[in-house]
MIDOSE-1310 file (N, C-alpha, C; in nm, 2 decimals, decimal comma, always signed):
residues 295
lvyp	-6,11/-3,09/+3,20/-6,21/-3,00/+3,14/-6,31/-2,96/+3,25; -6,36/-3,06/+3,33/-6,46/-3,04/+3,42/-6,41/-2,96/+3,54; -6,29/-2,99/+3,59/-6,23/-2,93/+3,71/-6,23/-2,78/+3,70; -6,16/-2,72/+3,60/-6,16/-2,57/+3,59/-6,30/-2,51/+3,58
mfgl	-6,39/-2,57/+3,50/-6,52/-2,52/+3,49/-6,59/-2,52/+3,63; -6,57/-2,63/+3,70/-6,63/-2,64/+3,84/-6,57/-2,53/+3,92; -6,44/-2,50/+3,91/-6,37/-2,39/+3,98/-6,43/-2,26/+3,95; -6,46/-2,23/+3,82/-6,53/-2,11/+3,79/-6,67/-2,09/+3,85
lkqs	-6,74/-2,20/+3,85/-6,88/-2,20/+3,91/-6,87/-2,17/+4,06; -6,77/-2,24/+4,12/-6,76/-2,23/+4,26/-6,72/-2,08/+4,30; -6,62/-2,03/+4,23/-6,58/-1,89/+4,26/-6,69/-1,79/+4,23; -6,78/-1,82/+4,14/-6,89/-1,72/+4,10/-7,00/-1,72/+4,21
vitp	-7,02/-1,82/+4,28/-7,13/-1,83/+4,38/-7,09/-1,84/+4,53; -6,96/-1,85/+4,55/-6,91/-1,86/+4,69/-6,82/-1,73/+4,72; -6,86/-1,66/+4,82/-6,79/-1,54/+4,86/-6,66/-1,58/+4,92; -6,57/-1,48/+4,93/-6,44/-1,50/+5,01/-6,46/-1,55/+5,15
egqf	-6,58/-1,52/+5,21/-6,61/-1,56/+5,34/-6,66/-1,70/+5,35; -6,68/-1,76/+5,23/-6,73/-1,90/+5,22/-6,88/-1,91/+5,22; -6,96/-1,81/+5,19/-7,10/-1,81/+5,19/-7,15/-1,82/+5,05; -7,27/-1,88/+5,03/-7,33/-1,89/+4,90/-7,40/-1,76/+4,86
slae	-7,38/-1,71/+4,74/-7,44/-1,59/+4,70/-7,45/-1,58/+4,55; -7,56/-1,52/+4,50/-7,57/-1,49/+4,36/-7,56/-1,35/+4,33; -7,49/-1,28/+4,41/-7,47/-1,13/+4,40/-7,40/-1,10/+4,27; -7,30/-1,18/+4,23/-7,22/-1,15/+4,11/-7,31/-1,16/+3,98
ftkf	-7,40/-1,26/+3,98/-7,49/-1,27/+3,87/-7,60/-1,16/+3,87; -7,64/-1,12/+3,99/-7,74/-1,01/+4,00/-7,67/-0,88/+3,95; -7,54/-0,86/+3,98/-7,47/-0,74/+3,94/-7,47/-0,74/+3,78; -7,44/-0,85/+3,72/-7,43/-0,86/+3,58/-7,56/-0,82/+3,51
fsks	-7,67/-0,89/+3,55/-7,80/-0,87/+3,49/-7,88/-0,74/+3,53; -7,83/-0,68/+3,63/-7,90/-0,56/+3,68/-7,85/-0,43/+3,62; -7,74/-0,44/+3,54/-7,68/-0,32/+3,48/-7,67/-0,34/+3,33; -7,72/-0,24/+3,26/-7,72/-0,25/+3,11/-7,58/-0,25/+3,06
yytd	-7,48/-0,19/+3,13/-7,35/-0,19/+3,09/-7,29/-0,33/+3,06; -7,33/-0,42/+3,15/-7,29/-0,56/+3,13/-7,38/-0,64/+3,04; -7,51/-0,62/+3,04/-7,59/-0,70/+2,95/-7,57/-0,66/+2,81; -7,54/-0,53/+2,79/-7,50/-0,48/+2,65/-7,38/-0,56/+2,60
tmvn	-7,29/-0,60/+2,69/-7,18/-0,68/+2,64/-7,22/-0,81/+2,59; -7,32/-0,88/+2,65/-7,37/-1,00/+2,61/-7,44/-0,99/+2,47; -7,52/-0,88/+2,46/-7,59/-0,85/+2,33/-7,48/-0,83/+2,22; -7,38/-0,75/+2,25/-7,27/-0,72/+2,15/-7,20/-0,85/+2,11
smlv	-7,17/-0,94/+2,20/-7,11/-1,06/+2,16/-7,19/-1,15/+2,07; -7,32/-1,16/+2,11/-7,41/-1,24/+2,02/-7,43/-1,17/+1,88; -7,44/-1,04/+1,88/-7,45/-0,97/+1,75/-7,33/-1,00/+1,66; -7,21/-0,98/+1,72/-7,09/-1,01/+1,65/-7,08/-1,15/+1,60
tvsv	-7,11/-1,24/+1,69/-7,09/-1,38/+1,66/-7,19/-1,43/+1,55; -7,32/-1,39/+1,56/-7,41/-1,43/+1,46/-7,38/-1,37/+1,33; -7,34/-1,24/+1,33/-7,31/-1,17/+1,20/-7,18/-1,24/+1,14; -7,08/-1,27/+1,22/-6,96/-1,33/+1,16/-7,00/-1,47/+1,10
tavs	-7,08/-1,55/+1,17/-7,12/-1,68/+1,13/-7,19/-1,67/+0,99; -7,29/-1,57/+0,98/-7,36/-1,55/+0,86/-7,27/-1,51/+0,74; -7,19/-1,42/+0,77/-7,10/-1,37/+0,66/-7,00/-1,48/+0,62; -6,95/-1,56/+0,71/-6,86/-1,67/+0,68/-6,93/-1,78/+0,60
lilg	-7,06/-1,80/+0,62/-7,13/-1,90/+0,54/-7,16/-1,84/+0,40; -7,19/-1,71/+0,39/-7,21/-1,65/+0,26/-7,09/-1,65/+0,18; -6,97/-1,64/+0,24/-6,84/-1,64/+0,16/-6,80/-1,78/+0,14; -6,80/-1,87/+0,24/-6,74/-2,00/+0,24/-6,81/-2,10/+0,15
ipia	-6,95/-2,10/+0,16/-7,02/-2,20/+0,08/-7,01/-2,18/-0,07; -7,03/-2,06/-0,12/-7,01/-2,05/-0,27/-6,87/-2,09/-0,31; -6,76/-2,05/-0,24/-6,63/-2,08/-0,28/-6,61/-2,23/-0,27; -6,66/-2,30/-0,17/-6,66/-2,45/-0,17/-6,73/-2,51/-0,29
yfys	-6,84/-2,45/-0,33/-6,91/-2,50/-0,45/-6,83/-2,49/-0,57; -6,78/-2,37/-0,59/-6,70/-2,34/-0,71/-6,57/-2,43/-0,71; -6,51/-2,45/-0,60/-6,39/-2,53/-0,59/-6,42/-2,68/-0,62; -6,53/-2,72/-0,58/-6,57/-2,87/-0,59/-6,63/-2,90/-0,72
fyki	-6,69/-2,81/-0,79/-6,77/-2,84/-0,91/-6,71/-2,78/-1,04; -6,61/-2,69/-1,03/-6,56/-2,62/-1,15/-6,40/-2,62/-1,14; -6,35/-2,62/-1,26/-6,20/-2,62/-1,27/-6,16/-2,48/-1,25; -6,08/-2,45/-1,15/-6,02/-2,32/-1,12/-5,87/-2,32/-1,13
kgak	-5,82/-2,23/-1,20/-5,67/-2,22/-1,22/-5,61/-2,19/-1,08; -5,51/-2,27/-1,05/-5,44/-2,25/-0,92/-5,52/-2,30/-0,80; -5,61/-2,40/-0,82/-5,70/-2,44/-0,72/-5,62/-2,49/-0,59; -5,51/-2,56/-0,62/-5,43/-2,61/-0,50/-5,37/-2,50/-0,42
alfv	-5,32/-2,39/-0,49/-5,27/-2,28/-0,42/-5,38/-2,21/-0,34; -5,50/-2,20/-0,40/-5,61/-2,14/-0,34/-5,65/-2,21/-0,21; -5,64/-2,34/-0,21/-5,67/-2,43/-0,10/-5,57/-2,40/+0,02; -5,44/-2,40/-0,02/-5,33/-2,38/+0,08/-5,34/-2,24/+0,14
isil	-5,37/-2,14/+0,06/-5,38/-2,00/+0,11/-5,50/-1,99/+0,20; -5,61/-2,06/+0,17/-5,72/-2,05/+0,26/-5,69/-2,11/+0,40; -5,61/-2,22/+0,40/-5,57/-2,27/+0,53/-5,48/-2,18/+0,61; -5,39/-2,11/+0,54/-5,30/-2,01/+0,60/-5,38/-1,90/+0,66
csms	-5,49/-1,86/+0,59/-5,57/-1,75/+0,64/-5,64/-1,78/+0,77; -5,68/-1,90/+0,79/-5,75/-1,94/+0,91/-5,66/-1,98/+1,02; -5,53/-2,00/+0,99/-5,43/-2,04/+1,09/-5,36/-1,93/+1,17; -5,37/-1,81/+1,11/-5,30/-1,69/+1,17/-5,37/-1,66/+1,31
apfi	-5,28/-1,61/+1,40/-5,33/-1,57/+1,53/-5,42/-1,45/+1,52; -5,52/-1,44/+1,60/-5,61/-1,32/+1,60/-5,54/-1,19/+1,62; -5,44/-1,19/+1,71/-5,37/-1,06/+1,73/-5,29/-1,02/+1,61; -5,23/-1,11/+1,53/-5,16/-1,08/+1,41/-5,25/-1,02/+1,31
gays	-5,36/-1,09/+1,28/-5,46/-1,04/+1,18/-5,51/-0,91/+1,22; -5,56/-0,89/+1,34/-5,61/-0,76/+1,38/-5,51/-0,65/+1,37; -5,39/-0,67/+1,42/-5,29/-0,57/+1,41/-5,25/-0,53/+1,27; -5,25/-0,63/+1,18/-5,22/-0,61/+1,04/-5,33/-0,52/+0,98
wilm	-5,45/-0,55/+1,01/-5,56/-0,47/+0,95/-5,56/-0,33/+1,00; -5,51/-0,31/+1,13/-5,50/-0,17/+1,18/-5,39/-0,10/+1,10; -5,28/-0,17/+1,07/-5,17/-0,10/+0,99/-5,22/-0,07/+0,85; -5,31/-0,15/+0,80/-5,36/-0,12/+0,66/-5,48/-0,03/+0,66
lgns	-5,58/-0,04/+0,75/-5,70/+0,04/+0,74/-5,73/+0,12/+0,86; -5,63/+0,13/+0,95/-5,65/+0,21/+1,07/-5,65/+0,36/+1,03; -5,65/+0,45/+1,13/-5,66/+0,59/+1,11/-5,54/+0,64/+1,03; -5,42/+0,57/+1,05/-5,30/+0,61/+0,97/-5,26/+0,49/+0,88
giir	-5,35/+0,40/+0,85/-5,32/+0,28/+0,77/-5,28/+0,31/+0,63; -5,19/+0,23/+0,58/-5,13/+0,26/+0,45/-5,23/+0,25/+0,33; -5,33/+0,16/+0,34/-5,43/+0,15/+0,23/-5,53/+0,27/+0,24; -5,56/+0,30/+0,37/-5,66/+0,41/+0,39/-5,60/+0,55/+0,34
ktik	-5,47/+0,57/+0,37/-5,41/+0,69/+0,33/-5,39/+0,70/+0,18; -5,35/+0,58/+0,12/-5,33/+0,58/-0,02/-5,45/+0,61/-0,10; -5,56/+0,55/-0,06/-5,69/+0,57/-0,13/-5,74/+0,72/-0,11; -5,72/+0,77/+0,00/-5,76/+0,91/+0,03/-5,68/+1,01/-0,05
svlg	-5,54/+0,98/-0,07/-5,46/+1,07/-0,14/-5,48/+1,06/-0,29; -5,51/+0,94/-0,34/-5,52/+0,92/-0,48/-5,66/+0,95/-0,53; -5,76/+0,89/-0,46/-5,90/+0,91/-0,51/-5,98/+1,01/-0,43; -5,93/+1,05/-0,32/-6,00/+1,15/-0,24/-6,11/+1,09/-0,16
itlp	-6,11/+0,96/-0,15/-6,22/+0,88/-0,08/-6,17/+0,84/+0,06; -6,25/+0,87/+0,17/-6,21/+0,83/+0,30/-6,29/+0,70/+0,34; -6,21/+0,60/+0,35/-6,27/+0,47/+0,39/-6,33/+0,47/+0,53; -6,43/+0,39/+0,56/-6,48/+0,38/+0,70/-6,38/+0,34/+0,79
siyg	-6,39/+0,37/+0,92/-6,29/+0,33/+1,02/-6,29/+0,18/+1,04; -6,18/+0,12/+1,06/-6,17/-0,02/+1,09/-6,21/-0,05/+1,23; -6,22/+0,05/+1,32/-6,25/+0,02/+1,46/-6,40/+0,01/+1,48; -6,44/-0,07/+1,58/-6,58/-0,09/+1,62/-6,63/-0,22/+1,56
fngi	-6,77/-0,22/+1,56/-6,84/-0,35/+1,51/-6,80/-0,39/+1,37; -6,80/-0,29/+1,28/-6,77/-0,32/+1,14/-6,63/-0,38/+1,12; -6,53/-0,33/+1,19/-6,40/-0,38/+1,18/-6,39/-0,52/+1,24; -6,45/-0,55/+1,35/-6,45/-0,68/+1,41/-6,52/-0,78/+1,31
llvl	-6,63/-0,74/+1,25/-6,70/-0,83/+1,16/-6,61/-0,86/+1,04; -6,54/-0,76/+0,99/-6,45/-0,78/+0,87/-6,34/-0,87/+0,90; -6,27/-0,85/+1,01/-6,15/-0,93/+1,04/-6,19/-1,07/+1,07; -6,29/-1,09/+1,16/-6,32/-1,23/+1,20/-6,38/-1,31/+1,08
slql	-6,46/-1,24/+1,00/-6,53/-1,31/+0,88/-6,42/-1,36/+0,78; -6,32/-1,27/+0,76/-6,22/-1,31/+0,66/-6,12/-1,41/+0,72; -6,12/-1,42/+0,85/-6,03/-1,52/+0,91/-6,10/-1,66/+0,93; -6,24/-1,66/+0,94/-6,31/-1,78/+0,97/-6,38/-1,84/+0,86
fplv	-6,41/-1,77/+0,75/-6,48/-1,83/+0,64/-6,40/-1,94/+0,58; -6,26/-1,95/+0,58/-6,20/-2,07/+0,53/-6,24/-2,20/+0,60; -6,28/-2,19/+0,72/-6,32/-2,31/+0,79/-6,45/-2,36/+0,73; -6,54/-2,28/+0,69/-6,66/-2,32/+0,62/-6,62/-2,38/+0,48
flyv	-6,53/-2,31/+0,41/-6,48/-2,36/+0,28/-6,42/-2,50/+0,29; -6,34/-2,52/+0,39/-6,27/-2,65/+0,40/-6,37/-2,76/+0,44; -6,46/-2,73/+0,54/-6,56/-2,83/+0,58/-6,65/-2,87/+0,47; -6,71/-2,76/+0,41/-6,82/-2,79/+0,31/-6,76/-2,85/+0,18
sgam	-6,64/-2,81/+0,14/-6,58/-2,87/+0,02/-6,56/-3,01/+0,04; -6,52/-3,05/+0,16/-6,50/-3,19/+0,19/-6,63/-3,27/+0,18; -6,74/-3,21/+0,22/-6,87/-3,27/+0,21/-6,92/-3,29/+0,07; -6,89/-3,19/-0,01/-6,93/-3,19/-0,15/-6,86/-3,30/-0,23
knid	-6,74/-3,34/-0,19/-6,67/-3,45/-0,25/-6,74/-3,58/-0,24; -6,83/-3,59/-0,13/-6,90/-3,71/-0,11/-7,04/-3,72/-0,17; -7,07/-3,61/-0,25/-7,20/-3,61/-0,32/-7,19/-3,71/-0,44; -7,29/-3,79/-0,45/-7,30/-3,88/-0,57/-7,34/-3,80/-0,69
nsll	-7,27/-3,81/-0,80/-7,30/-3,74/-0,92/-7,44/-3,78/-0,98; -7,48/-3,91/-0,95/-7,60/-3,96/-1,00/-7,72/-3,88/-0,95; -7,71/-3,83/-0,82/-7,82/-3,75/-0,77/-7,83/-3,61/-0,85; -7,72/-3,56/-0,88/-7,72/-3,43/-0,95/-7,77/-3,45/-1,10
eaae	-7,73/-3,56/-1,16/-7,78/-3,59/-1,29/-7,93/-3,62/-1,29; -7,98/-3,69/-1,19/-8,12/-3,71/-1,17/-8,20/-3,58/-1,16; -8,14/-3,49/-1,08/-8,21/-3,36/-1,06/-8,21/-3,28/-1,19; -8,10/-3,28/-1,26/-8,09/-3,21/-1,39/-8,19/-3,27/-1,49
smgc	-8,21/-3,40/-1,49/-8,30/-3,46/-1,58/-8,45/-3,42/-1,55; -8,47/-3,37/-1,43/-8,60/-3,33/-1,39/-8,62/-3,18/-1,40; -8,52/-3,12/-1,47/-8,53/-2,97/-1,49/-8,48/-2,89/-1,37; -8,41/-2,95/-1,28/-8,36/-2,87/-1,16/-8,21/-2,84/-1,19
kgik	-8,18/-2,72/-1,23/-8,05/-2,68/-1,27/-8,01/-2,55/-1,20; -7,88/-2,52/-1,22/-7,82/-2,40/-1,17/-7,84/-2,37/-1,02; -7,89/-2,25/-0,99/-7,91/-2,21/-0,85/-8,01/-2,29/-0,78; -8,12/-2,33/-0,86/-8,22/-2,41/-0,80/-8,17/-2,55/-0,75
rflt	-8,08/-2,61/-0,83/-8,02/-2,74/-0,79/-7,93/-2,72/-0,67; -7,86/-2,61/-0,67/-7,77/-2,58/-0,56/-7,84/-2,56/-0,43; -7,96/-2,49/-0,43/-8,03/-2,47/-0,31/-8,12/-2,58/-0,26; -8,17/-2,66/-0,36/-8,27/-2,77/-0,32/-8,20/-2,91/-0,32
vivp	-8,08/-2,92/-0,37/-8,02/-3,06/-0,37/-7,89/-3,05/-0,30; -7,80/-2,97/-0,34/-7,66/-2,97/-0,29/-7,65/-2,92/-0,14; -7,72/-2,81/-0,12/-7,72/-2,75/+0,02/-7,78/-2,85/+0,12; -7,90/-2,91/+0,09/-7,95/-3,00/+0,19/-7,86/-3,13/+0,21
lcmp	-7,79/-3,17/+0,10/-7,70/-3,28/+0,12/-7,58/-3,25/+0,21; -7,54/-3,12/+0,21/-7,43/-3,08/+0,29/-7,47/-3,02/+0,42; -7,60/-3,02/+0,45/-7,65/-2,95/+0,57/-7,58/-3,00/+0,70; -7,56/-3,13/+0,73/-7,49/-3,17/+0,85/-7,35/-3,10/+0,86
tila	-7,28/-3,10/+0,75/-7,15/-3,04/+0,76/-7,16/-2,89/+0,77; -7,26/-2,83/+0,71/-7,27/-2,68/+0,72/-7,30/-2,65/+0,87; -7,39/-2,73/+0,93/-7,42/-2,70/+1,07/-7,29/-2,72/+1,16; -7,21/-2,82/+1,13/-7,09/-2,84/+1,21/-6,99/-2,72/+1,19
amll	-6,99/-2,67/+1,06/-6,90/-2,55/+1,03/-6,95/-2,43/+1,10; -7,09/-2,41/+1,11/-7,15/-2,30/+1,18/-7,11/-2,30/+1,33; -7,12/-2,42/+1,39/-7,08/-2,43/+1,53/-6,94/-2,39/+1,55; -6,85/-2,44/+1,47/-6,71/-2,41/+1,48/-6,68/-2,26/+1,47
vfmr	-6,74/-2,20/+1,37/-6,72/-2,05/+1,35/-6,78/-1,98/+1,46; -6,90/-2,02/+1,50/-6,97/-1,95/+1,62/-6,88/-1,95/+1,74; -6,83/-2,07/+1,77/-6,75/-2,08/+1,90/-6,62/-2,00/+1,88; -6,55/-2,00/+1,77/-6,43/-1,93/+1,75/-6,45/-1,78/+1,76
afad	-6,56/-1,73/+1,70/-6,59/-1,59/+1,70/-6,64/-1,54/+1,84; -6,71/-1,62/+1,91/-6,76/-1,59/+2,04/-6,65/-1,58/+2,14; -6,55/-1,67/+2,12/-6,44/-1,67/+2,22/-6,32/-1,59/+2,18; -6,32/-1,52/+2,06/-6,21/-1,45/+2,02/-6,19/-1,32/+2,11
fgtp	-6,06/-1,31/+2,15/-6,03/-1,20/+2,25/-5,94/-1,09/+2,18; -5,85/-1,14/+2,10/-5,75/-1,04/+2,04/-5,82/-0,94/+1,95; -5,91/-0,98/+1,86/-5,97/-0,89/+1,76/-6,05/-0,78/+1,83; -6,15/-0,82/+1,92/-6,22/-0,71/+1,98/-6,14/-0,62/+2,07
llig	-6,03/-0,68/+2,13/-5,95/-0,60/+2,22/-5,87/-0,49/+2,14; -5,82/-0,52/+2,02/-5,74/-0,43/+1,94/-5,83/-0,34/+1,86; -5,94/-0,39/+1,80/-6,02/-0,32/+1,71/-6,15/-0,26/+1,77; -6,20/-0,32/+1,87/-6,33/-0,29/+1,93/-6,34/-0,14/+1,97
qgyr	-6,24/-0,09/+2,04/-6,24/+0,05/+2,09/-6,37/+0,09/+2,15; -6,41/+0,03/+2,25/-6,54/+0,07/+2,32/-6,65/-0,03/+2,29; -6,64/-0,11/+2,18/-6,74/-0,21/+2,15/-6,70/-0,34/+2,23; -6,77/-0,35/+2,35/-6,73/-0,45/+2,45/-6,79/-0,59/+2,41
tfpv	-6,71/-0,69/+2,43/-6,76/-0,83/+2,41/-6,72/-0,91/+2,53; -6,78/-1,03/+2,54/-6,76/-1,11/+2,66/-6,61/-1,14/+2,69; -6,53/-1,19/+2,60/-6,39/-1,22/+2,63/-6,31/-1,09/+2,69; -6,34/-0,98/+2,63/-6,27/-0,86/+2,67/-6,32/-0,82/+2,81
eiyn	-6,45/-0,83/+2,83/-6,51/-0,80/+2,96/-6,45/-0,89/+3,07; -6,44/-1,02/+3,04/-6,39/-1,11/+3,14/-6,24/-1,08/+3,17; -6,17/-1,04/+3,07/-6,03/-1,00/+3,09/-6,02/-0,88/+3,18; -6,10/-0,78/+3,14/-6,10/-0,66/+3,22/-6,13/-0,68/+3,37
affs	-6,23/-0,77/+3,39/-6,27/-0,80/+3,53/-6,16/-0,87/+3,60; -6,10/-0,97/+3,53/-5,99/-1,04/+3,60/-5,87/-0,95/+3,62; -5,84/-0,86/+3,52/-5,72/-0,77/+3,54/-5,75/-0,67/+3,65; -5,87/-0,63/+3,67/-5,90/-0,53/+3,78/-5,89/-0,60/+3,91
ettg	-5,91/-0,74/+3,91/-5,90/-0,81/+4,03/-5,76/-0,81/+4,09; -5,66/-0,81/+4,00/-5,52/-0,80/+4,05/-5,48/-0,67/+4,11; -5,57/-0,57/+4,09/-5,54/-0,44/+4,15/-5,66/-0,40/+4,25; -5,72/-0,50/+4,30/-5,83/-0,48/+4,40/-5,97/-0,49/+4,35
gdyg	-5,99/-0,55/+4,23/-6,12/-0,57/+4,18/-6,19/-0,69/+4,23; -6,30/-0,73/+4,16/-6,38/-0,85/+4,20/-6,36/-0,97/+4,11; -6,28/-1,06/+4,16/-6,25/-1,19/+4,08/-6,38/-1,27/+4,07; -6,47/-1,27/+4,16/-6,59/-1,34/+4,15/-6,68/-1,30/+4,03
faca	-6,67/-1,17/+4,00/-6,75/-1,12/+3,89/-6,70/-1,17/+3,76; -6,57/-1,18/+3,75/-6,50/-1,24/+3,63/-6,55/-1,38/+3,61; -6,55/-1,46/+3,72/-6,60/-1,60/+3,71/-6,74/-1,61/+3,67; -6,83/-1,52/+3,73/-6,97/-1,52/+3,70/-6,99/-1,49/+3,55
tsvi	-6,92/-1,40/+3,50/-6,93/-1,36/+3,35/-6,88/-1,48/+3,27; -6,78/-1,55/+3,31/-6,73/-1,67/+3,24/-6,84/-1,78/+3,24; -6,91/-1,80/+3,35/-7,01/-1,90/+3,36/-7,13/-1,87/+3,27; -7,16/-1,74/+3,26/-7,27/-1,70/+3,17/-7,23/-1,73/+3,02
aivi	-7,10/-1,70/+2,99/-7,05/-1,74/+2,85/-7,06/-1,88/+2,83; -7,02/-1,96/+2,93/-7,02/-2,11/+2,91/-7,17/-2,16/+2,89; -7,26/-2,10/+2,96/-7,40/-2,14/+2,95/-7,45/-2,11/+2,81; -7,42/-2,00/+2,75/-7,46/-1,96/+2,62/-7,40/-2,05/+2,52
ttvv	-7,27/-2,08/+2,52/-7,21/-2,17/+2,43/-7,27/-2,32/+2,44; -7,30/-2,36/+2,56/-7,36/-2,49/+2,58/-7,50/-2,50/+2,51; -7,58/-2,39/+2,53/-7,71/-2,39/+2,46/-7,69/-2,39/+2,31; -7,60/-2,32/+2,26/-7,58/-2,32/+2,12/-7,53/-2,46/+2,07
flvq	-7,45/-2,52/+2,15/-7,40/-2,66/+2,11/-7,52/-2,75/+2,11; -7,60/-2,75/+2,21/-7,72/-2,84/+2,21/-7,81/-2,82/+2,10; -7,84/-2,69/+2,06/-7,92/-2,66/+1,95/-7,86/-2,72/+1,82; -7,73/-2,70/+1,80/-7,66/-2,75/+1,69/-7,66/-2,90/+1,68
kwss	-7,65/-2,97/+1,80/-7,66/-3,11/+1,81/-7,79/-3,16/+1,77; -7,90/-3,10/+1,82/-8,03/-3,13/+1,78/-8,06/-3,12/+1,63; -8,01/-3,01/+1,57/-8,02/-2,98/+1,43/-7,95/-3,08/+1,35; -7,83/-3,12/+1,39/-7,75/-3,22/+1,32/-7,82/-3,35/+1,32
nkfs	-7,87/-3,39/+1,43/-7,95/-3,52/+1,44/-8,07/-3,52/+1,35; -8,13/-3,40/+1,34/-8,25/-3,39/+1,25/-8,21/-3,41/+1,11; -8,10/-3,36/+1,06/-8,06/-3,37/+0,92/-7,96/-3,48/+0,90; -7,94/-3,56/+1,00/-7,84/-3,67/+0,99/-7,87/-3,77/+0,88
ftmn	-7,78/-3,81/+0,80/-7,80/-3,92/+0,71/-7,66/-3,97/+0,66; -7,65/-4,08/+0,60/-7,53/-4,14/+0,54/-7,52/-4,12/+0,39; -7,41/-4,08/+0,34/-7,40/-4,06/+0,20/-7,26/-4,11/+0,15; -7,26/-4,19/+0,05/-7,14/-4,24/-0,02/-7,14/-4,21/-0,16
alhp	-7,03/-4,15/-0,21/-7,02/-4,11/-0,35/-6,97/-4,23/-0,44; -7,06/-4,31/-0,49/-7,02/-4,41/-0,58/-6,97/-4,35/-0,71; -7,03/-4,24/-0,75/-6,98/-4,17/-0,87/-6,95/-4,02/-0,83; -6,83/-4,00/-0,78/-6,79/-3,86/-0,73/-6,81/-3,76/-0,84
verk	-6,84/-3,64/-0,79/-6,85/-3,52/-0,88/-6,72/-3,49/-0,95; -6,73/-3,47/-1,08/-6,61/-3,43/-1,16/-6,61/-3,28/-1,19; -6,50/-3,22/-1,17/-6,50/-3,07/-1,20/-6,51/-3,05/-1,35; -6,59/-2,95/-1,38/-6,61/-2,92/-1,52/-6,56/-2,77/-1,54
kahg	-6,53/-2,74/-1,66/-6,48/-2,61/-1,69/-6,59/-2,52/-1,73; -6,59/-2,40/-1,66/-6,69/-2,30/-1,68/-6,65/-2,22/-1,80; -6,75/-2,16/-1,87/-6,72/-2,08/-1,99/-6,78/-1,94/-1,98; -6,71/-1,85/-2,06/-6,77/-1,72/-2,07/-6,76/-1,64/-1,94
llnv	-6,87/-1,57/-1,92/-6,88/-1,48/-1,80/-6,88/-1,55/-1,67; -6,94/-1,67/-1,67/-6,94/-1,75/-1,55/-6,80/-1,79/-1,50; -6,72/-1,82/-1,60/-6,58/-1,86/-1,57/-6,51/-1,74/-1,51; -6,53/-1,62/-1,56/-6,47/-1,50/-1,51/-6,52/-1,46/-1,37
lihl	-6,65/-1,48/-1,35/-6,70/-1,44/-1,22/-6,66/-1,54/-1,11; -6,65/-1,67/-1,15/-6,60/-1,77/-1,05/-6,46/-1,74/-1,00; -6,37/-1,71/-1,10/-6,23/-1,68/-1,07/-6,22/-1,55/-0,99; -6,30/-1,45/-1,04/-6,29/-1,32/-0,97/-6,34/-1,33/-0,83
ftyl	-6,45/-1,39/-0,80/-6,50/-1,40/-0,67/-6,41/-1,48/-0,57; -6,36/-1,60/-0,62/-6,28/-1,68/-0,53/-6,15/-1,61/-0,50; -6,08/-1,56/-0,60/-5,95/-1,50/-0,58/-5,96/-1,37/-0,51; -6,06/-1,29/-0,53/-6,08/-1,17/-0,46/-6,10/-1,19/-0,31
vvgi	-6,19/-1,28/-0,28/-6,22/-1,30/-0,14/-6,10/-1,36/-0,06; -6,04/-1,47/-0,12/-5,92/-1,53/-0,06/-5,80/-1,43/-0,06; -5,79/-1,35/-0,16/-5,68/-1,25/-0,17/-5,69/-1,15/-0,06; -5,81/-1,10/-0,04/-5,83/-1,00/+0,07/-5,81/-1,06/+0,20
aflp	-5,85/-1,18/+0,22/-5,83/-1,25/+0,35/-5,68/-1,27/+0,38; -5,60/-1,29/+0,27/-5,46/-1,32/+0,29/-5,38/-1,19/+0,30; -5,44/-1,07/+0,29/-5,37/-0,95/+0,29/-5,29/-0,93/+0,42; -5,34/-0,96/+0,54/-5,26/-0,95/+0,66/-5,13/-1,02/+0,66
qvyi	-5,13/-1,15/+0,61/-5,01/-1,22/+0,61/-4,91/-1,16/+0,51; -4,96/-1,12/+0,39/-4,88/-1,05/+0,29/-4,81/-0,93/+0,35; -4,89/-0,85/+0,42/-4,84/-0,72/+0,48/-4,73/-0,75/+0,58; -4,75/-0,86/+0,66/-4,65/-0,89/+0,76/-4,51/-0,92/+0,69
fye	-4,52/-1,00/+0,58/-4,40/-1,03/+0,51/-4,34/-0,91/+0,45; -4,42/-0,82/+0,40/-4,38/-0,69/+0,34/-4,30/-0,61/+0,44; -4,36/-0,60/+0,56/-4,29/-0,52/+0,67/-4,16/-0,59/+0,72
């Protein structure tokens, strides 16, 4: 682990003539073309992490606290969504929602509605969020199994119910796991290369810029610049990791479920909304795999 990182650092500050130089870092920070890449990567990563939490935490809550028909199948499908290679998912979405995508053409011919383009920031956000939210779901649902039902009953006896109990009791109890899931999603989104390469179309991110710099090196470009960009990316991820570590230590505590939460059956409109939300989100996320089998 340390040796290749040391090699990157060495190549970024040592010229081919063997002299120490920060010219490659100066080149990166002196041109908005490259600094915009850093901003784009952070914007994509933070947005993907936020959307993944918004999708993953409610599904984990519904899965852990309510009886959902086909819950086991839902769990397995979620795992399959997160296991697919980025290239496969991105390419499948292009075939479905690209300029000549089957879904885009069908909706336009039937309803006369032109869907937004899959390319650019919105497409990257869509693909990565649907691929990474299952990680939040899997992590947080595991944490919710360790919540002692006595705490929830005590909160309910004090008038803390519904959304208020979810936000003030359940979420704080799961906070260490939520922070760990955030870090995992952040790192996966920040380092993803395949999705921005295929769908970005001009929306440059760190991994693609590093690849382009390295590729140009084989045809006479500057390999040192690729290493310098990689070092900057490593520094950013290290800072994020340290912040997450500090936050986890702040919220750290031990929890044992002497009386585990038992799933209850929802009734009426709530039951419909729970099934609709969970199956709609997981179903859309699983579309790339379904389309691959169809083809």
